N, CA, C and O of each residue as an XYZ file, in Angstrom:
596
protein
N      51.730     78.511      0.561
C      52.029     77.377      1.401
C      51.727     76.072      0.666
O      52.525     75.137      0.742
N      50.607     75.980     -0.040
C      50.238     74.780     -0.772
C      51.247     74.504     -1.887
O      51.578     73.349     -2.156
N      51.742     75.582     -2.546
C      52.719     75.396     -3.613
C      54.013     74.802     -3.052
O      54.608     73.921     -3.674
N      54.439     75.261     -1.923
C      55.663     74.749     -1.311
C      55.476     73.277     -0.932
O      56.373     72.461     -1.146
N      54.329     72.946     -0.379
C      54.036     71.566     -0.005
C      53.993     70.671     -1.245
O      54.535     69.566     -1.236
N      53.357     71.143     -2.293
C      53.269     70.370     -3.530
C      54.655     70.177     -4.143
O      54.967     69.092     -4.634
N      55.484     71.210     -4.121
C      56.842     71.122     -4.650
C      57.674     70.141     -3.820
O      58.440     69.350     -4.370
N      57.519     70.195     -2.499
C      58.255     69.276     -1.626
C      57.859     67.823     -1.899
O      58.719     66.943     -1.925
N      56.590     67.572     -2.100
C      56.122     66.218     -2.405
C      56.668     65.768     -3.756
O      57.127     64.635     -3.897
N      56.618     66.647     -4.739
C      57.116     66.331     -6.073
C      58.608     66.019     -6.035
O      59.048     65.034     -6.629
N      59.384     66.838     -5.349
C      60.825     66.619     -5.273
C      61.171     65.344     -4.503
O      62.137     64.661     -4.846
N      60.405     65.020     -3.481
C      60.685     63.796     -2.727
C      60.275     62.554     -3.506
O      60.817     61.474     -3.269
N      59.338     62.685     -4.419
C      58.893     61.537     -5.215
C      59.793     61.290     -6.419
O      59.810     60.175     -6.942
N      60.524     62.267     -6.867
C      61.369     62.122     -8.055
C      62.362     60.969     -7.937
O      62.490     60.201     -8.891
N      63.077     60.805     -6.811
C      63.987     59.658     -6.715
C      63.251     58.323     -6.800
O      63.802     57.347     -7.310
N      62.024     58.267     -6.312
C      61.261     57.024     -6.376
C      60.940     56.653     -7.813
O      60.946     55.474     -8.170
N      60.660     57.648     -8.636
C      60.391     57.399    -10.044
C      61.655     56.875    -10.708
O      61.593     55.950    -11.517
N      62.812     57.462    -10.370
C      64.083     57.000    -10.920
C      64.370     55.576    -10.477
O      64.786     54.754    -11.294
N      64.160     55.264     -9.204
C      64.378     53.913     -8.693
C      63.452     52.930     -9.393
O      63.879     51.837     -9.766
N      62.201     53.300     -9.573
C      61.250     52.421    -10.256
C      61.686     52.186    -11.696
O      61.590     51.065    -12.195
N      62.167     53.235    -12.372
C      62.630     53.090    -13.748
C      63.854     52.186    -13.804
O      63.941     51.316    -14.671
N      64.814     52.385    -12.874
C      66.002     51.525    -12.841
C      65.592     50.073    -12.624
O      66.139     49.174    -13.263
N      64.638     49.836    -11.730
C      64.166     48.479    -11.459
C      63.536     47.879    -12.705
O      63.758     46.707    -13.009
N      62.753     48.670    -13.428
C      62.118     48.183    -14.653
C      63.184     47.836    -15.692
O      63.064     46.826    -16.386
N      64.238     48.674    -15.806
C      65.313     48.398    -16.752
C      66.048     47.123    -16.367
O      66.335     46.300    -17.236
N      66.365     46.935    -15.071
C      67.031     45.725    -14.604
C      66.142     44.514    -14.840
O      66.618     43.450    -15.236
N      64.862     44.681    -14.595
C      63.909     43.597    -14.772
C      63.911     43.123    -16.222
O      63.918     41.921    -16.486
N      63.904     44.051    -17.143
C      63.915     43.718    -18.564
C      65.203     42.996    -18.940
O      65.171     42.020    -19.690
N      66.324     43.464    -18.430
C      67.607     42.824    -18.697
C      67.673     41.421    -18.118
O      68.185     40.500    -18.755
N      67.148     41.262    -16.898
C      67.134     39.944    -16.267
C      66.253     38.976    -17.049
O      66.623     37.820    -17.256
N      65.095     39.447    -17.479
C      64.206     38.578    -18.263
C      64.879     38.160    -19.569
O      64.800     36.995    -19.961
N      65.533     39.089    -20.236
C      66.234     38.768    -21.485
C      67.343     37.753    -21.248
O      67.533     36.838    -22.050
N      68.073     37.912    -20.151
C      69.153     36.983    -19.832
C      68.609     35.578    -19.575
O      69.172     34.594    -20.054
N      67.530     35.490    -18.830
C      66.944     34.186    -18.522
C      66.426     33.518    -19.798
O      66.614     32.315    -19.983
N      65.784     34.275    -20.667
C      65.314     33.711    -21.938
C      66.488     33.221    -22.786
O      66.386     32.184    -23.441
N      67.594     33.952    -22.779
C      68.787     33.528    -23.516
C      69.358     32.247    -22.916
O      69.801     31.362    -23.649
N      69.349     32.143    -21.594
C      69.832     30.928    -20.932
C      68.939     29.728    -21.260
O      69.433     28.621    -21.472
N      67.635     29.953    -21.301
C      66.704     28.873    -21.671
C      66.998     28.390    -23.092
O      66.998     27.185    -23.346
N      67.243     29.302    -24.001
C      67.547     28.954    -25.390
C      68.887     28.214    -25.481
O      69.005     27.224    -26.202
N      69.887     28.698    -24.751
C      71.195     28.042    -24.743
C      71.082     26.624    -24.179
O      71.753     25.707    -24.654
N      70.235     26.450    -23.172
C      70.005     25.136    -22.571
C      69.467     24.168    -23.640
O      69.935     23.034    -23.744
N      68.492     24.616    -24.424
C      67.943     23.778    -25.495
C      69.033     23.347    -26.479
O      69.129     22.174    -26.840
N      69.847     24.308    -26.906
C      70.907     24.002    -27.868
C      71.942     23.049    -27.271
O      72.423     22.145    -27.953
N      72.278     23.250    -26.012
C      73.244     22.368    -25.348
C      72.709     20.940    -25.275
O      73.466     19.986    -25.453
N      71.420     20.787    -25.017
C      70.836     19.443    -24.967
C      70.849     18.783    -26.343
O      71.125     17.588    -26.449
N      70.556     19.535    -27.389
C      70.600     18.985    -28.748
C      71.994     18.448    -29.060
O      72.135     17.420    -29.722
N      73.017     19.145    -28.584
C      74.410     18.781    -28.882
C      75.052     17.930    -27.778
O      76.261     17.702    -27.793
N      74.235     17.459    -26.818
C      74.728     16.609    -25.717
C      75.868     17.283    -24.950
O      76.798     16.613    -24.500
N      75.797     18.598    -24.805
C      76.840     19.375    -24.126
C      76.500     19.519    -22.641
O      75.967     20.542    -22.212
N      76.811     18.495    -21.877
C      76.497     18.484    -20.449
C      77.272     19.568    -19.697
O      76.786     20.078    -18.687
N      78.455     19.924    -20.167
C      79.242     20.972    -19.509
C      78.512     22.308    -19.581
O      78.464     23.045    -18.597
N      77.948     22.618    -20.736
C      77.200     23.876    -20.897
C      75.940     23.867    -20.039
O      75.600     24.876    -19.420
N      75.247     22.730    -20.001
C      74.036     22.637    -19.174
C      74.406     22.780    -17.705
O      73.731     23.492    -16.961
N      75.470     22.108    -17.282
C      75.897     22.167    -15.876
C      76.225     23.591    -15.447
O      76.008     23.956    -14.291
N      76.745     24.395    -16.366
C      77.158     25.763    -16.031
C      75.990     26.666    -15.661
O      76.188     27.684    -14.998
N      74.779     26.312    -16.075
C      73.637     27.174    -15.762
C      72.817     26.646    -14.588
O      71.765     27.198    -14.265
N      73.296     25.575    -13.947
C      72.573     24.961    -12.829
C      73.353     25.113    -11.527
O      74.580     25.216    -11.520
N      72.603     25.122    -10.427
C      73.263     25.044     -9.126
C      73.624     23.588     -8.859
O      73.101     22.682     -9.509
N      74.517     23.369     -7.904
C      74.887     21.998     -7.537
C      73.713     21.241     -6.935
O      73.676     20.011     -6.974
N      72.756     21.976     -6.379
C      71.594     21.349     -5.734
C      70.392     21.250     -6.663
O      69.274     21.007     -6.209
N      70.615     21.435     -7.965
C      69.549     21.366     -8.967
C      68.754     20.067     -8.824
O      69.317     18.995     -8.604
N      67.433     20.192     -8.955
C      66.553     19.025     -8.985
C      65.597     19.157    -10.173
O      65.254     20.258    -10.603
N      65.183     18.002    -10.683
C      64.295     17.989    -11.834
C      63.251     16.901    -11.655
O      63.533     15.817    -11.145
N      62.045     17.217    -12.086
C      61.007     16.196    -12.222
C      60.762     16.094    -13.718
O      60.245     17.025    -14.337
N      61.140     14.944    -14.301
C      61.021     14.804    -15.748
C      59.590     14.495    -16.169
O      58.700     14.373    -15.327
N      59.373     14.368    -17.485
C      58.011     14.180    -17.996
C      57.426     12.811    -17.647
O      56.244     12.567    -17.891
N      58.237     11.919    -17.081
C      57.726     10.637    -16.585
C      57.421     10.703    -15.093
O      56.914      9.738    -14.521
N      57.722     11.825    -14.464
C      57.501     11.987    -13.029
C      58.687     11.577    -12.176
O      58.580     11.561    -10.950
N      59.821     11.242    -12.794
C      61.006     10.813    -12.054
C      61.765     12.022    -11.501
O      61.961     13.019    -12.196
N      62.181     11.915    -10.260
C      62.983     12.954     -9.611
C      64.451     12.686     -9.903
O      64.934     11.569     -9.715
N      65.161     13.713    -10.363
C      66.573     13.586    -10.692
C      67.370     14.697    -10.037
O      66.906     15.834     -9.944
N      68.581     14.365     -9.578
C      69.486     15.411     -9.110
C      70.312     15.889    -10.308
O      70.099     15.440    -11.434
N      71.238     16.787    -10.062
C      72.014     17.370    -11.158
C      72.797     16.315    -11.930
O      72.763     16.303    -13.161
N      73.492     15.441    -11.240
C      74.312     14.457    -11.952
C      73.450     13.482    -12.752
O      73.846     13.061    -13.840
N      72.293     13.122    -12.235
C      71.385     12.239    -12.972
C      70.848     12.949    -14.218
O      70.757     12.352    -15.290
N      70.497     14.215    -14.067
C      70.001     14.985    -15.207
C      71.076     15.082    -16.290
O      70.798     14.883    -17.472
N      72.307     15.388    -15.872
C      73.392     15.542    -16.837
C      73.735     14.224    -17.521
O      74.151     14.229    -18.680
N      73.574     13.108    -16.838
C      73.773     11.801    -17.473
C      72.777     11.626    -18.617
O      73.120     11.060    -19.655
N      71.552     12.105    -18.436
C      70.554     12.059    -19.498
C      70.934     12.933    -20.681
O      70.677     12.570    -21.828
N      71.541     14.077    -20.412
C      71.992     14.955    -21.496
C      73.082     14.264    -22.318
O      73.121     14.406    -23.540
N      73.959     13.524    -21.656
C      75.063     12.828    -22.331
C      74.606     11.575    -23.088
O      75.313     11.102    -23.977
N      73.448     11.043    -22.750
C      72.959      9.787    -23.318
C      72.717      9.933    -24.818
O      71.824     10.671    -25.235
N      73.511      9.229    -25.631
C      73.426      9.340    -27.091
C      72.287      8.517    -27.678
O      72.002      8.629    -28.871
N      71.622      7.683    -26.855
C      70.469      6.940    -27.395
C      69.264      7.864    -27.556
O      68.334      7.560    -28.302
N      69.289      8.994    -26.849
C      68.249     10.023    -26.973
C      68.823     11.106    -27.866
O      69.772     11.792    -27.485
N      68.251     11.263    -29.055
C      68.775     12.195    -30.057
C      67.745     13.267    -30.420
O      67.028     13.121    -31.410
N      67.664     14.344    -29.630
C      66.738     15.410    -30.026
C      67.297     16.163    -31.237
O      68.468     16.544    -31.262
N      66.452     16.367    -32.225
C      66.830     17.143    -33.409
C      66.376     18.589    -33.269
O      66.966     19.509    -33.834
N      65.312     18.757    -32.500
C      64.713     20.089    -32.326
C      64.114     20.179    -30.931
O      63.415     19.273    -30.479
N      64.399     21.285    -30.260
C      63.739     21.610    -28.995
C      63.315     23.070    -29.123
O      64.158     23.963    -29.212
N      62.016     23.303    -29.132
C      61.502     24.663    -29.330
C      60.533     25.026    -28.209
O      59.630     24.258    -27.874
N      60.737     26.200    -27.642
C      59.840     26.715    -26.612
C      58.865     27.709    -27.230
O      59.188     28.393    -28.201
N      57.666     27.779    -26.652
C      56.672     28.766    -27.080
C      55.830     29.160    -25.878
O      55.848     28.484    -24.849
N      55.102     30.243    -26.010
C      54.254     30.724    -24.916
C      55.058     30.879    -23.623
O      54.576     30.552    -22.538
N      56.281     31.378    -23.751
C      57.186     31.485    -22.610
C      56.937     32.785    -21.848
O      56.804     33.858    -22.437
N      56.880     32.656    -20.523
C      56.737     33.817    -19.640
C      57.781     33.733    -18.538
O      58.096     32.651    -18.043
N      58.313     34.896    -18.161
C      59.270     34.992    -17.059
C      58.656     35.888    -15.995
O      58.254     37.017    -16.279
N      58.586     35.383    -14.772
C      58.037     36.130    -13.641
C      59.163     36.364    -12.645
O      59.733     35.411    -12.115
N      59.484     37.623    -12.389
C      60.578     37.963    -11.475
C      60.055     38.322    -10.093
O      59.058     39.029     -9.945
N      60.754     37.815     -9.089
C      60.459     38.101     -7.682
C      61.787     38.387     -6.999
O      62.320     37.537     -6.286
N      62.321     39.588     -7.216
C      63.630     39.921     -6.674
C      64.701     39.092     -7.365
O      64.883     39.194     -8.578
N      65.413     38.272     -6.596
C      66.479     37.434     -7.134
C      66.000     36.035     -7.496
O      66.811     35.121     -7.644
N      64.688     35.862     -7.639
C      64.106     34.580     -8.041
C      63.266     34.816     -9.293
O      62.562     35.820     -9.403
N      63.350     33.881    -10.228
C      62.545     33.973    -11.446
C      61.900     32.616    -11.706
O      62.518     31.568    -11.520
N      60.657     32.661    -12.136
C      59.922     31.467    -12.537
C      59.659     31.594    -14.038
O      59.150     32.611    -14.508
N      60.016     30.543    -14.781
C      59.771     30.513    -16.222
C      58.732     29.431    -16.491
O      58.873     28.296    -16.036
N      57.699     29.788    -17.227
C      56.725     28.803    -17.687
C      56.735     28.827    -19.210
O      56.884     29.882    -19.828
N      56.574     27.653    -19.803
C      56.641     27.589    -21.257
C      56.022     26.296    -21.758
O      55.967     25.295    -21.044
N      55.564     26.336    -22.983
C      55.232     25.120    -23.711
C      56.492     24.731    -24.479
O      57.339     25.579    -24.760
N      56.613     23.457    -24.815
C      57.761     23.039    -25.606
C      57.375     21.922    -26.571
O      56.374     21.228    -26.394
N      58.199     21.780    -27.585
C      58.072     20.689    -28.554
C      59.470     20.146    -28.762
O      60.392     20.891    -29.095
N      59.628     18.851    -28.566
C      60.902     18.183    -28.804
C      60.673     17.089    -29.832
O      59.745     16.288    -29.716
N      61.541     17.069    -30.845
C      61.428     16.087    -31.919
C      62.780     15.412    -32.080
O      63.821     16.066    -32.019
N      62.759     14.092    -32.287
C      64.012     13.385    -32.501
C      63.794     11.891    -32.489
O      62.731     11.400    -32.870
N      64.827     11.161    -32.040
C      64.719      9.717    -31.908
C      65.159      9.316    -30.502
O      66.044      9.938    -29.913
N      64.539      8.285    -29.984
C      64.879      7.722    -28.680
C      65.104      6.231    -28.904
O      64.167      5.500    -29.225
N      66.350      5.778    -28.734
C      66.741      4.392    -29.018
C      66.346      3.992    -30.437
O      65.897      2.873    -30.687
N      66.527      4.946    -31.362
C      66.252      4.686    -32.774
C      64.812      4.884    -33.196
O      64.507      4.833    -34.387
N      63.923      5.107    -32.247
C      62.507      5.278    -32.582
C      62.155      6.769    -32.611
O      62.480      7.502    -31.677
N      61.490      7.215    -33.681
C      61.124      8.628    -33.765
C      60.090      9.010    -32.703
O      59.241      8.202    -32.325
N      60.178     10.240    -32.237
C      59.208     10.753    -31.277
C      59.010     12.246    -31.494
O      59.864     12.936    -32.051
N      57.877     12.713    -31.045
C      57.597     14.144    -30.924
C      56.906     14.311    -29.574
O      55.855     13.720    -29.327
N      57.500     15.113    -28.713
C      56.906     15.404    -27.399
C      56.375     16.831    -27.393
O      57.046     17.754    -27.852
N      55.196     17.000    -26.882
C      54.629     18.319    -26.611
C      54.413     18.374    -25.108
O      53.889     17.430    -24.518
N      54.809     19.460    -24.498
C      54.636     19.554    -23.054
C      54.733     20.973    -22.546
O      54.781     21.935    -23.312
N      54.760     21.071    -21.253
C      54.950     22.344    -20.549
C      56.019     22.137    -19.503
O      56.202     21.030    -18.995
N      56.729     23.216    -19.182
C      57.701     23.132    -18.109
C      57.647     24.385    -17.255
O      57.174     25.442    -17.674
N      58.145     24.225    -16.055
C      58.360     25.335    -15.134
C      59.797     25.227    -14.644
O      60.194     24.197    -14.099
N      60.576     26.282    -14.834
C      61.941     26.344    -14.327
C      62.011     27.419    -13.259
O      61.387     28.473    -13.380
N      62.768     27.148    -12.221
C      62.988     28.115    -11.145
C      64.449     28.535    -11.180
O      65.351     27.700    -11.115
N      64.670     29.839    -11.285
C      66.006     30.423    -11.377
C      66.262     31.304    -10.154
O      65.342     31.922     -9.618
N      67.519     31.354     -9.723
C      67.933     32.217     -8.615
C      69.177     32.978     -9.060
O      70.077     32.415     -9.684
N      69.214     34.270     -8.729
C      70.380     35.073     -9.066
C      71.367     34.979     -7.907
O      71.110     35.481     -6.813
N      72.510     34.323     -8.168
C      73.540     34.106     -7.164
C      74.835     34.769     -7.623
O      75.328     34.492     -8.717
N      75.382     35.642     -6.786
C      76.624     36.352     -7.136
C      76.533     37.009     -8.512
O      77.495     37.004     -9.280
N      75.363     37.573     -8.808
C      75.172     38.295    -10.055
C      74.860     37.434    -11.269
O      74.689     37.965    -12.366
N      74.781     36.108    -11.101
C      74.500     35.216    -12.222
C      73.221     34.431    -11.976
O      72.957     33.993    -10.856
N      72.429     34.254    -13.030
C      71.210     33.456    -12.941
C      71.569     31.984    -13.075
O      72.258     31.587    -14.014
N      71.099     31.178    -12.130
C      71.318     29.727    -12.128
C      69.979     29.036    -11.939
O      69.140     29.502    -11.169
N      69.779     27.941    -12.630
C      68.542     27.178    -12.487
C      68.677     26.248    -11.285
O      69.671     25.535    -11.148
N      67.667     26.261    -10.417
C      67.677     25.412     -9.224
C      66.688     24.263     -9.330
O      66.838     23.252     -8.644
N      65.667     24.406    -10.190
C      64.664     23.347    -10.306
C      63.965     23.422    -11.660
O      63.810     24.489    -12.254
N      63.550     22.244    -12.121
C      62.882     22.099    -13.417
C      61.791     21.043    -13.251
O      61.983     20.033    -12.574
N      60.649     21.293    -13.879
C      59.552     20.330    -13.839
C      58.913     20.319    -15.214
O      58.609     21.376    -15.766
N      58.704     19.125    -15.775
C      58.100     18.984    -17.097
C      56.843     18.139    -17.029
O      56.740     17.222    -16.214
N      55.903     18.450    -17.878
C      54.672     17.673    -18.004
C      54.364     17.484    -19.481
O      54.307     18.456    -20.234
N      54.167     16.244    -19.899
C      53.767     15.979    -21.281
C      52.312     16.350    -21.481
O      51.484     16.194    -20.584
N      52.014     16.845    -22.676
C      50.631     17.132    -23.065
C      50.285     16.131    -24.163
O      50.939     16.096    -25.205
N      49.284     15.337    -23.933
C      48.919     14.285    -24.896
C      47.872     14.775    -25.857
O      47.444     14.028    -26.737
């Protein structure tokens, strides 16, 4: 009787192990996709490609920049197009992706180097991005940056 009970428990748990494994595989794929999107975002900003940046954001995107200014999507994209700000390098480090179903939070340190109105700068900071999976695609809904002095 105990063997039958143990076998029944084992057989009923097997699908749960498969579901957990599938979830772990999806989780890994989602994290990789989000990291790739973060990297593409950096490259698009270096090249002032507002169209590429816009493609990874929702229409309701909001941002708090490193000066504390609140920007909507169109305001953010105007900054990407601004040729007086010339980033030469944008590099992320210490990046983590936390998944909560169809929501992901990315935290990272960053370093941006370039010129702003002809004056050289190097920014070190941290950011938090909030991503939502909509219709099978990850889109950024919010961004917040903080300079580290």
